[in-house]
Steps between C-alpha positions, in 0.01 A plus 500: 500500500323688777755604743810515284516879504389540863865544644787731411731407210788262598315352801294188552692330219411134601142590501521679159693193364209268629240712326677498166562125525139457548426692190753281311344186628157611393627582150648145475173340611300708256743411224473132571123518528480681171694236314290223655191671387633552138628141471238293664671197671339162472505437888568659822840327521594646148401842630719471812788378287447794248480765801823345664686490163414860433601615834835324469555638153413861614727462800804379289458691194746797474290679244197485725683606800672778327180628357313487822784676672508784253121532488470507876788742540365728234160487661646559846689798370202651323294449809752673729534783260127540463462500869753783544363700204124447597401301193148359513349215297151504620257760664427852426787721407669723749458870430 
């Protein structure tokens, strides 16, 4: 998500929405790939059907959507608070 925090808060909203949409799409692709790896399909067509079915299920499942919304919302809130407070996850500690 390089570039998400570059501008001031409340500006460049379409760009930020596009960046977060890309993260959501990547998470969906990883979820589908993970399931295909766990449940080995018998053919390439079966793998394609499984991925399409999983994607449709994820898109229409209220529980999945609600969980993802809460998860991303909480993560965004913690990241914003962390940026304002100067929290660090990696690197040497600030003294």
